[in-house]
C-alpha positions as CSV (number, residue, x, y, z in Angstrom):
1,X,18.5,57.2,84.4
2,X,16.1,57.1,81.5
3,X,14.2,54.3,82.9
4,X,13.7,56.3,86.2
5,X,12.3,59.2,84.0
6,X,10.0,56.9,82.1
7,X,8.8,55.3,85.3
8,X,8.0,58.8,86.9
9,X,6.3,60.1,83.8
10,X,4.2,56.9,83.5
11,X,3.3,57.2,87.3
12,X,2.3,60.7,86.9
13,X,0.1,60.1,83.8
14,X,-1.6,57.2,85.4
15,X,-2.4,59.2,88.5
16,X,-3.9,61.9,86.2
17,X,-5.8,59.2,84.2
18,X,-7.2,57.2,87.0
19,X,-8.0,60.5,88.9
20,X,-10.2,61.5,86.1
21,X,-12.0,58.2,86.2
22,X,-12.4,58.5,89.9
23,X,-13.8,62.1,89.7
24,X,-16.3,61.0,87.2
25,X,-17.4,58.1,89.3
26,X,-17.7,60.5,92.4
27,X,-19.7,62.9,90.5
28,X,-22.2,60.2,89.6
29,X,-22.2,58.7,93.1
30,X,-22.9,62.3,94.5
31,X,-25.8,62.8,92.1
32,X,-27.2,59.1,93.1
33,X,-26.8,59.9,96.9
34,X,-28.7,63.0,96.5
35,X,-25.6,65.3,97.4
36,X,-26.2,67.2,94.1
37,X,-29.6,68.2,92.8
38,X,-31.1,66.1,90.1
39,X,-33.6,67.0,87.4
40,X,-33.1,70.9,87.3
41,X,-34.3,71.0,83.9
42,X,-36.5,67.7,83.8
43,X,-39.7,69.5,83.2
44,X,-38.6,71.9,80.6
45,X,-38.7,70.5,77.3
46,X,-37.1,73.4,75.6
47,X,-34.2,73.6,78.1
48,X,-33.7,69.8,78.0
49,X,-33.4,70.0,74.1
50,X,-30.8,72.8,74.5
51,X,-28.6,71.1,77.2
52,X,-28.9,67.7,75.0
53,X,-27.6,69.4,72.0
54,X,-25.0,71.2,73.9
55,X,-23.7,67.9,75.2
56,X,-23.9,66.1,71.8
57,X,-21.9,69.1,70.3
58,X,-19.3,68.9,73.2
59,X,-18.9,65.2,72.6
60,X,-18.7,65.5,68.9
61,X,-16.1,68.2,69.2
62,X,-13.9,66.7,72.2
63,X,-13.6,63.1,71.4
64,X,-12.2,63.4,67.9
65,X,-10.2,66.3,68.8
66,X,-8.7,64.7,71.9
67,X,-7.7,61.6,69.8
68,X,-6.6,63.1,66.6
69,X,-4.9,66.2,67.9
70,X,-2.5,64.1,70.0
71,X,-1.5,62.1,67.2
72,X,-0.8,65.3,65.1
73,X,1.2,66.8,67.8
74,X,3.2,63.7,68.3
75,X,4.1,63.4,64.6
76,X,4.9,67.3,64.1
77,X,6.1,68.5,67.6
78,X,7.0,65.8,69.9
79,X,8.8,63.1,67.9
80,X,11.2,65.6,66.2
81,X,12.2,67.2,69.5
82,X,15.1,66.0,71.5
83,X,14.3,63.4,74.2
84,X,14.0,65.6,77.2
85,X,12.0,68.2,75.4
86,X,9.9,65.3,73.9
87,X,9.2,63.9,77.3
88,X,8.0,67.3,78.7
89,X,5.8,67.9,75.6
90,X,4.3,64.3,75.7
91,X,3.3,65.1,79.2
92,X,1.8,68.2,78.4
93,X,-0.2,67.2,75.4
94,X,-1.3,63.9,77.2
95,X,-2.9,66.2,79.8
96,X,-4.6,68.3,77.2
97,X,-6.0,65.1,75.7
98,X,-7.2,64.0,79.0
99,X,-8.7,67.4,79.9
100,X,-10.8,67.5,76.7
101,X,-12.2,64.1,77.5
102,X,-12.7,64.8,81.1
103,X,-14.5,68.3,80.2
104,X,-16.8,66.3,77.9
105,X,-17.5,63.5,80.3
106,X,-18.1,65.9,83.4
107,X,-20.1,68.3,81.3
108,X,-22.5,65.3,80.0
109,X,-22.7,64.0,83.4
110,X,-24.3,67.1,84.5
111,X,-26.5,67.1,81.4
112,X,-27.5,63.6,82.4
113,X,-28.5,64.4,85.8
114,X,-29.9,67.8,85.1
115,X,-32.4,66.7,82.2
116,X,-32.8,63.1,83.4
117,X,-32.4,62.1,79.9
118,X,-30.2,59.4,78.6
119,X,-28.6,61.4,75.9
120,X,-26.2,63.1,78.3
121,X,-25.4,59.7,80.0
122,X,-24.5,58.2,76.5
123,X,-22.3,61.1,75.7
124,X,-20.5,60.7,79.0
125,X,-20.2,57.3,78.3
126,X,-18.6,57.9,74.8
127,X,-16.1,60.3,76.3
128,X,-15.2,57.7,79.1
129,X,-14.9,55.0,76.6
130,X,-12.7,57.2,74.3
131,X,-10.4,57.7,77.4
132,X,-9.7,54.0,77.4
133,X,-7.6,54.6,74.1
134,X,-5.5,56.7,76.2
135,X,-4.4,54.6,79.1
136,X,-0.9,55.4,80.0
137,X,1.8,53.1,80.6
138,X,5.7,52.7,80.2
139,X,5.5,50.4,77.3
140,X,2.9,52.9,75.5
141,X,5.2,56.1,76.2
142,X,8.3,54.2,74.7
143,X,6.3,53.1,71.7
144,X,4.9,56.5,71.0
145,X,8.3,58.3,71.5
146,X,10.1,55.7,69.7
147,X,12.8,55.0,72.3
148,X,12.6,51.2,72.5
149,X,15.8,50.6,70.7
150,X,17.8,53.4,72.7
151,X,20.1,52.6,75.6
152,X,18.3,53.3,78.7
């Protein structure tokens, strides 16, 4: 029974993760294909500066928060909880972590295409690269929830 639950949780988390990457790729493709307007702020140096600064600040806040917050919640709330509650909390907080990274990536993709400046693209790349530390799978779930030795 536990194996089924872990497989289901793993599939749900993987679907969320790969959907995030697919949406980021679709957003970039939509800009590249001309379906979304590029360069809305390309000629205005002041607005470019504001958008680029906002993109940097969002990345500086979201990436460490997403990665560190999850480990703190794991130690203080998820691991001490009973297994069923821990699985529910794990799914929720994994979604929060992914949402933080996704918000940063999508915002910075917008900044990149709106300003036509590399800063937004680099910040989006940082957010997407940070998400690689969060790729969910069944083994990772077992390791993080310390259920490798339990009967499944």
